[in-house]
C-alpha positions in Angstrom: -0.3 0.4 0.0 1.1 3.4 -1.1 2.2 6.1 1.9 -0.3 8.3 1.2 -3.2 5.0 1.4 -1.9 4.6 4.7 -1.5 7.8 5.9 -5.3 8.0 4.9 -6.3 4.9 6.1 -5.1 6.0 10.5 -6.9 9.3 10.1 -9.4 6.9 9.7 -9.5 5.1 11.8 -8.7 8.2 14.2 -12.5 10.2 13.1 -14.6 7.1 14.0 -13.1 6.2 17.3 -14.7 10.1 17.6 -17.3 9.0 16.0 -17.7 5.8 18.1 -17.1 8.4 21.0 -20.6 10.0 19.8 -22.7 6.6 19.8 -20.6 4.6 23.0 -21.6 8.0 25.1 -24.9 9.5 23.7 -23.1 13.0 23.1 -21.0 14.2 21.2 -17.0 14.4 22.3 -16.6 18.4 21.1 -14.9 22.1 21.0 -17.0 24.1 22.0 -17.2 27.1 20.4 -15.5 30.1 21.7 -18.6 32.2 21.7 -21.9 33.7 19.9 -23.2 37.3 19.1 -26.6 37.8 19.6 -27.7 40.2 17.8 -30.9 41.5 17.5 -34.6 43.9 18.4 -33.5 42.4 22.0 -35.7 45.1 23.9 -37.5 45.4 21.2 -41.4 44.9 22.3 -42.0 42.5 19.5 -42.4 39.2 18.3 -38.6 39.7 16.7 -37.8 40.5 20.5 -39.1 37.9 21.8 -37.2 35.2 19.5 -34.3 37.1 20.5 -34.6 37.0 23.8 -35.5 33.6 24.1 -32.7 32.3 21.7 -30.1 33.9 24.3 -31.8 32.4 27.8 -31.6 29.1 25.5 -27.2 29.7 25.0 -27.7 31.1 28.7 -28.9 28.0 29.6 -26.2 26.0 28.3 -23.4 28.3 29.6 -22.1 29.0 26.1 -19.9 32.3 26.0 -22.4 35.7 25.0 -22.1 38.8 23.6 -24.8 40.8 23.8 -25.5 43.1 21.0 -28.8 45.5 20.7 -30.1 46.5 17.4 -33.9 48.0 18.7 -32.8 51.1 17.5 -33.1 50.2 14.1 -36.9 49.3 14.5 -40.3 51.6 15.8 -42.0 49.6 17.8 -41.1 50.5 21.6 -38.1 49.4 23.7 -38.0 49.0 26.7 -34.9 47.2 28.9 -35.3 43.5 29.0 -32.7 42.4 31.2 -30.6 39.2 30.3 -28.6 37.8 32.2 -25.5 36.5 31.0 -23.1 33.9 32.9 -20.4 33.2 30.7 -19.8 37.0 28.7 -17.2 36.9 25.9 -15.9 39.7 23.1 -13.7 36.5 21.3 -16.5 35.0 19.3 -16.6 32.9 16.5 -20.6 32.1 15.6 -22.9 35.2 15.0 -26.5 34.6 15.8 -28.7 37.0 14.2 -31.9 37.7 15.0 -32.9 40.3 12.4 -35.5 40.1 10.1 -35.0 39.9 6.9 -35.7 42.0 4.9 -33.2 45.0 7.4 -29.9 42.9 6.4 -28.8 46.0 4.8 -30.6 48.1 7.5 -28.3 46.1 9.8 -25.4 45.8 7.5 -25.0 50.0 7.1 -24.9 49.8 10.9 -22.7 47.0 11.6 -20.4 47.3 8.8 -18.9 44.5 6.2 -16.5 43.7 9.0 -19.2 42.0 11.8 -19.7 39.4 10.0 -16.3 38.0 8.7 -13.8 35.7 11.0 -17.4 34.1 11.9 -20.0 31.3 11.1 -23.0 33.7 10.4 -26.3 32.4 11.5 -29.5 34.2 10.3 -32.9 33.8 12.1 -35.4 34.4 9.8 -39.0 34.3 10.1 -41.9 34.3 6.6 -44.3 34.6 7.0 -46.2 32.9 2.9 -45.2 30.1 0.9 -43.2 32.1 -1.9 -40.1 33.8 -0.6 -39.7 37.6 -2.0 -37.0 37.3 -4.5 -35.6 40.2 -4.4 -34.2 39.5 -1.1 -32.5 36.7 -2.2 -29.1 38.6 -1.6 -29.5 38.0 1.6 -28.3 34.2 1.7 -24.3 35.4 0.6 -24.4 36.9 4.6 -25.2 33.5 5.7 -23.7 29.7 6.7 -26.7 28.8 7.8 -30.5 29.8 8.8 -32.7 29.1 11.3 -36.5 29.3 11.6 -39.4 29.1 14.2 -41.2 26.7 12.7 -41.6 23.8 9.6 -43.9 25.8 7.8 -40.8 28.6 6.9 -38.7 26.1 6.3 -41.4 24.5 3.6 -40.8 27.6 2.2 -37.0 28.2 2.6 -35.3 25.0 1.8 -35.9 25.0 -2.0 -34.7 28.0 -2.6 -32.0 28.4 -0.1 -28.2 27.3 -0.7 -27.5 27.0 2.7 -28.7 25.1 5.2 -32.6 25.9 7.3 -33.2 24.7 10.4 -35.8 24.1 12.7 -34.8 25.5 15.4 -38.7 27.3 17.4 -38.4 30.0 19.8 -38.4 29.7 23.5 -42.2 29.9 24.7 -42.6 30.3 28.8 -46.2 30.6 30.6 -46.2 34.7 32.0 -47.0 35.8 35.7 -49.9 37.3 35.0 -52.3 38.8 37.6 -55.9 37.7 36.8 -57.6 40.1 39.4 -55.4 42.3 38.6 -56.1 42.0 34.7 -59.6 41.1 35.3 -59.8 44.6 36.5 -57.9 47.0 34.5 -60.5 45.0 31.8 -63.3 46.2 33.9 -64.9 42.6 33.6 -66.6 41.0 36.7 -66.3 37.5 37.9 -68.7 36.1 35.2 -67.6 37.5 32.3 -66.1 35.6 29.4 -63.3 37.5 27.4 -61.9 36.8 24.5 -58.9 38.5 24.0 -56.1 38.7 20.7 -53.0 40.8 21.1 -51.8 42.3 17.4 -49.0 44.9 16.1 -50.3 47.1 13.3 -47.5 47.2 12.3 -47.5 43.4 11.4 -50.2 44.3 8.5 -54.1 44.6 9.9 -54.8 42.6 6.6 -52.3 39.5 7.5 -53.4 39.5 11.7 -57.2 40.3 10.1 -58.7 41.5 13.6 -61.3 42.3 11.3 -62.5 38.0 10.9 -62.2 37.9 14.4 -64.6 40.9 14.8 -67.6 39.5 12.5 -67.1 36.1 13.8 -67.7 37.2 17.7 -70.4 39.1 16.6 -72.3 36.2 14.9 -71.3 33.5 17.9 -72.8 36.2 20.7 -75.4 39.0 19.2 -77.0 39.2 22.0 -75.5 37.9 25.3 -74.2 40.0 27.5 -72.1 37.6 29.4 -69.2 37.4 27.0 -66.5 40.4 25.7 -63.7 40.4 23.2 -60.8 42.7 24.0 -58.8 43.7 20.9 -55.2 45.2 22.7 -52.5 46.1 19.8 -49.8 48.3 19.8 -49.4 51.1 16.6 -52.6 51.6 15.6 -51.8 55.2 14.3 -49.9 53.1 11.4 -52.8 52.3 9.8 -54.8 55.1 11.1 -57.9 54.4 7.7 -57.8 51.1 8.4 -57.8 50.9 12.4 -61.0 53.4 12.3 -62.8 50.7 9.3 -62.3 48.3 12.7 -63.4 50.1 15.0 -66.1 51.1 13.0 -66.9 47.4 12.4 -67.0 46.4 16.4 -69.3 49.5 17.0 -72.2 48.9 19.5 -70.7 45.3 20.4 -69.2 44.2 23.0 -66.0 44.8 21.5 -63.2 46.4 23.4 -60.3 48.4 22.0 -57.0 49.1 23.7 -54.1 50.9 21.4 -50.6 51.9 22.8 -47.8 50.0 24.4 -48.6 48.0 28.0 -45.7 47.5 31.3 -44.7 43.9 29.9 -46.0 42.8 33.5 -49.9 44.3 32.1 -49.4 42.3 29.9 -49.3 39.7 31.2 -51.5 40.5 33.1 -54.1 40.2 30.4 -53.1 37.1 29.0 -54.1 35.8 32.5 -58.0 37.6 32.8 -59.3 36.4 29.7 -60.2 33.0 28.9 -59.5 32.3 25.6 -57.8 33.5 23.2 -58.6 33.9 19.4 -55.8 34.7 16.3 -58.1 34.7 12.5 -54.9 35.6 10.7 -54.4 35.1 8.1 -51.0 33.7 7.4 -48.5 33.5 10.3 -44.8 32.3 10.0 -44.9 31.0 13.5 -47.5 32.5 15.6 -46.3 33.6 19.1 -48.7 35.1 20.7 -50.5 31.8 19.8 -48.2 29.6 21.9 -47.8 31.8 24.6 -51.7 31.7 25.1 -51.4 28.0 26.0 -48.6 27.8 27.5 -50.7 29.7 30.0 -53.2 27.3 29.7 -55.7 28.9 28.0 -58.4 27.9 25.2 -57.3 28.9 21.7 -59.1 29.3 18.7 -56.6 29.5 15.8 -56.7 29.4 11.7 -55.6 25.9 11.1 -52.8 27.0 8.8 -49.1 27.9 8.3 -46.6 28.8 11.5 -49.2 27.6 14.6 -49.8 24.3 13.0 -46.7 23.1 14.3 -48.1 23.0 17.9 -52.3 24.1 17.2 -54.1 20.9 16.3 -56.7 19.4 17.4 -56.0 17.3 20.4 -54.9 20.9 22.3 -56.7 22.9 20.5 -59.5 25.2 18.3 -58.6 25.1 14.5 -60.5 26.8 12.7 -61.4 25.3 9.1 -59.9 27.7 6.2 -59.8 28.0 1.7 -56.3 29.2 0.6 -56.9 32.5 -1.5 -54.8 35.0 -3.0 -54.0 38.3 -2.1 -55.7 40.4 -3.9 -54.0 43.9 -3.3 -49.9 44.5 -1.8 -50.2 44.2 1.8 -46.6 45.5 2.8 -43.6 42.8 2.1 -46.4 40.6 0.5 -47.1 41.0 -2.6 -50.7 40.4 -5.4 -51.3 37.1 -6.5 -49.2 34.8 -3.1 -51.2 33.0 -1.5 -52.8 32.8 2.0 -55.7 31.4 4.2 -58.7 32.4 4.3 -60.8 31.3 7.6 -64.8 30.3 8.0 -65.9 32.8 10.1 -69.3 30.9 11.1 -67.1 27.6 11.7 -64.7 30.3 14.0 -67.8 31.6 15.8 -69.0 28.0 16.3 -65.9 27.1 17.8 -66.3 30.8 20.6 -69.9 29.4 22.1 -68.6 26.0 21.9 -65.3 27.1 24.3 -68.1 29.2 26.1 -70.7 26.3 26.6 -68.8 23.3 26.8 -66.2 24.2 29.7 -64.8 20.1 30.6 -64.0 20.1 27.1 -62.1 23.9 26.2 -60.7 23.2 29.7 -58.7 19.5 29.2 -57.6 20.7 25.7 -55.8 23.8 27.0 -54.1 21.5 30.0 -52.9 19.9 26.9 -51.9 23.0 25.5 -49.8 23.9 28.4 -48.3 20.3 28.2 -47.5 20.4 24.4 -45.8 24.0 24.8 -43.9 23.3 28.3 -42.4 19.7 25.7 -41.6 21.3 23.0 -40.9 25.2 23.4 -39.8 25.5 27.0 -36.2 26.7 27.5 -34.7 23.3 28.3 -36.3 21.5 25.2 -34.7 24.5 22.7 -31.8 24.7 24.8 -31.1 20.8 23.8 -31.8 21.5 19.9 -29.3 24.3 19.6 -26.5 22.0 21.4 -27.2 19.7 19.2 -26.7 22.8 15.8 -24.5 23.8 17.4 -22.1 20.4 18.2 -23.2 19.9 14.2 -21.1 23.5 13.6 -18.0 22.4 15.0 -18.2 18.9 13.7 -17.9 20.9 9.9 -14.4 21.6 10.7 -14.1 17.4 11.1 -15.8 16.9 7.8 -13.1 19.0 6.3 -10.0 16.3 8.0 -12.5 14.2 6.7 -13.3 14.2 3.4 -9.5 15.2 2.5 -8.8 12.1 4.7 -10.7 10.0 2.0 -9.6 11.5 -0.7 -6.3 10.6 0.0 -7.8 7.4 1.0 -9.4 7.0 -2.6 -6.1 7.4 -3.8 -3.8 5.0 -2.1 -6.9 1.9 -3.0 -6.9 3.2 -6.7 -2.5 2.3 -6.2 -4.4 -0.9 -3.5 -6.6 -2.5 -6.4 -4.1 -1.8 -9.3 -1.5 -4.2 -7.6 -3.9 -6.1 -5.8 -4.6 -7.8 -9.5 -1.3 -7.3 -10.9 -0.8 -9.7 -7.4 -3.5 -11.7 -8.4 -2.2 -12.3 -11.8 0.6 -13.7 -10.7 -0.3 -16.5 -8.6 -4.2 -17.4 -10.3 -3.3 -19.9 -13.1 -4.9 -18.4 -16.6 -8.2 -19.8 -16.4 -9.2 -20.8 -13.1 -12.3 -18.7 -11.1 -11.0 -16.7 -7.7 -13.6 -15.7 -5.7 -13.0 -11.9 -4.5 -14.2 -10.5 -1.2 -15.0 -7.2 -2.8 -17.7 -5.4 -1.0 -19.1 -5.0 -4.9 -15.8 -3.3 -6.3 -16.5 -4.5 -10.2 -12.0 -3.0 -10.3 -11.2 -5.8 -7.5 -12.5 -8.9 -10.5 -10.6 -7.6 -13.4 -7.4 -10.0 -12.9 -5.8 -11.0 -16.3 -6.0 -14.6 -17.5 -8.2 -15.2 -14.4 -11.7 -14.9 -14.0 -13.2 -13.4 -10.8 -15.8 -13.8 -8.7 -17.1 -11.3 -5.9 -17.9 -13.2 -2.5 -20.3 -13.6 -1.2 -22.1 -13.3 -4.3 -26.4 -13.6 -3.9 -25.8 -15.2 -7.4 -23.7 -16.1 -9.9 -22.3 -12.5 -11.0 -24.3 -10.7 -8.6 -22.9 -9.5 -5.0 -24.7 -10.3 -2.0 -24.4 -6.8 -0.8 -24.2 -7.7 2.6 -21.8 -10.0 5.1 -22.3 -12.9 6.3 -24.1 -13.4 9.5 -21.4 -15.1 11.4 -18.2 -17.7 11.0 -20.9 -20.3 10.3 -22.3 -18.8 7.4 -19.1 -17.4 5.7 -17.9 -21.3 6.0 -21.3 -22.5 4.1 -20.8 -19.4 1.3 -16.8 -20.5 1.2 -18.0 -24.5 0.5 -21.1 -23.4 -1.8 -18.5 -21.2 -3.9 -15.5 -24.0 -4.2 -18.2 -26.3 -5.5 -19.5 -24.5 -8.5 -15.0 -24.3 -9.4 -14.0 -21.6 -6.6 -10.0 -22.6 -7.0 -8.5 -18.8 -5.0 -9.8 -17.0 -2.6 -8.8 -13.3 -2.3 -8.9 -10.5 0.4 -7.5 -7.4 -0.3 -5.9 -5.3 3.0 -8.9 -3.8 3.1 -10.8 -6.7 4.2 -8.1 -8.2 6.3 -10.1 -7.5 9.2 -12.9 -10.8 7.6 -10.1 -13.3 9.4 -10.0 -11.1 12.3 -13.7 -11.3 12.8 -14.7 -14.8 11.7 -12.0 -16.3 13.5 -14.0 -19.7 12.6 -13.8 -19.2 8.3 -9.9 -18.0 9.6 -9.6 -22.1 11.2 -11.4 -23.6 8.6 -8.8 -21.5 6.2 -5.8 -22.0 8.2 -6.6 -25.5 8.4 -7.8 -26.7 5.0 -6.1 -24.9 2.3 -3.1 -23.4 1.8 -2.3 -19.4 2.4 -0.2 -18.7 -1.3 0.2 -15.2 -0.1 0.0 -13.6 3.0 0.9 -9.9 2.1 -0.6 -6.2 3.9 -2.0 -5.7 0.4 -4.2 -9.3 0.1 -4.4 -12.1 1.7 -4.8 -15.6 -0.7 -5.9 -19.4 -0.2 -5.7 -21.5 -3.0 -8.5 -24.0 -2.6 -8.1 -26.0 -5.1 -7.0 -29.5 -2.6 -7.7 -29.2 1.1 -4.7 -30.2 3.7 -5.9 -32.8 4.2 -6.5 -34.5 1.6 -3.1 -33.4 0.3 -1.5 -34.9 3.5 
């Protein structure tokens, strides 16, 4: 065997030993990342802010060294102090986790500069709400080594067009600690009033969030009842004054309350505690974070059965609303006319609203199931485990590079080895005789001059069996069957000499019954033409 092949085989053995340690100990052997720089709207009152803070908490749980880089000033949403406890801070980072809307990439770039991405493994945490990603945003991929997405809906959108890996890492969703009593006092509702709630940001576009459908379904469900109310809590209503005015007009005369202002985080948590059910009749959601938060708090949820929220909201733990896929009629922010989203069935939603009010046992059962689902799949612990696996995979890329170079060297050495084996066999096997070759299906090993070569073992004449014998007894049986059909020699290439250690019964059979005519690191050849016992 050539020196290059020998070195390559040694490197491959070392890599296999490392990989075996992963399997034996149940977790990867790894060199941790030096540090992760988490960049995002980390003090922003939005889903983006919550997602970035959740990933930072997951990294903190893993004790990964972090550097926090808040760019909330790039957004128009209000920011407030969200303290992020980081146990291991560092300036020495080799991974960038950028939790910034893909549409805002170049605004971020103008803030941080090209050097921000240099020398790092760059991860973009992105969201998107429709089945097709804007082609004008494809150039953002050039800055990233992989993309993290919160749901399989986003992954299905990005994976076909992304030139880099798309990995589903769900957001961290934790139950909020609100006061039901304090929240209901603020809403001015008495003990016996059933409260539906929906929270939304007008910056996320009214036609997509679709509170109009909630108003219509509520009015249809409860035209006369005085003990049921709907609370619509929004921010940034001034961003679409005409649309917001129309919303209020549609609600006129019904028991529907509007709150359009930023509240302290505790007041928002109190609102979630105060409501009895949460409703989202969106036309599309990348994730649907407020839906997941309501489920985490054990609230019955009525929601459109389409887009990102279907990762966690289903008939077992919520009240999915039927829909029809429709075409976006006119441009809505980044969502272009002709794209696809859902139109929830308002009559079905109204029926489910009545069911949740009238059947408290069913509502409670699904709400409890919802809390369990979110705790299982979206808790800080669950997300941290996925982040850990992904960071391990990122670090293993270095080893994969070594493995690829090793395999390339091994391939060159293997080609030389095959040539040596064919030359040795041609000098040993008389013209016309049959030699069985432990070939692993490689036809190149059968090209032995003047001889007829067979794969060993064979499924049928001329066809490699595709697997190794189960044990020594099976190997001996296959050997003697090949000999009975006319095999005069048996050849083990250097890459298959392990057979003689693994199948110890076969090795003993060969040593006692046949002559070994070649014993070389490159190959071993046994003469099967005459058994040793007969010759004696």
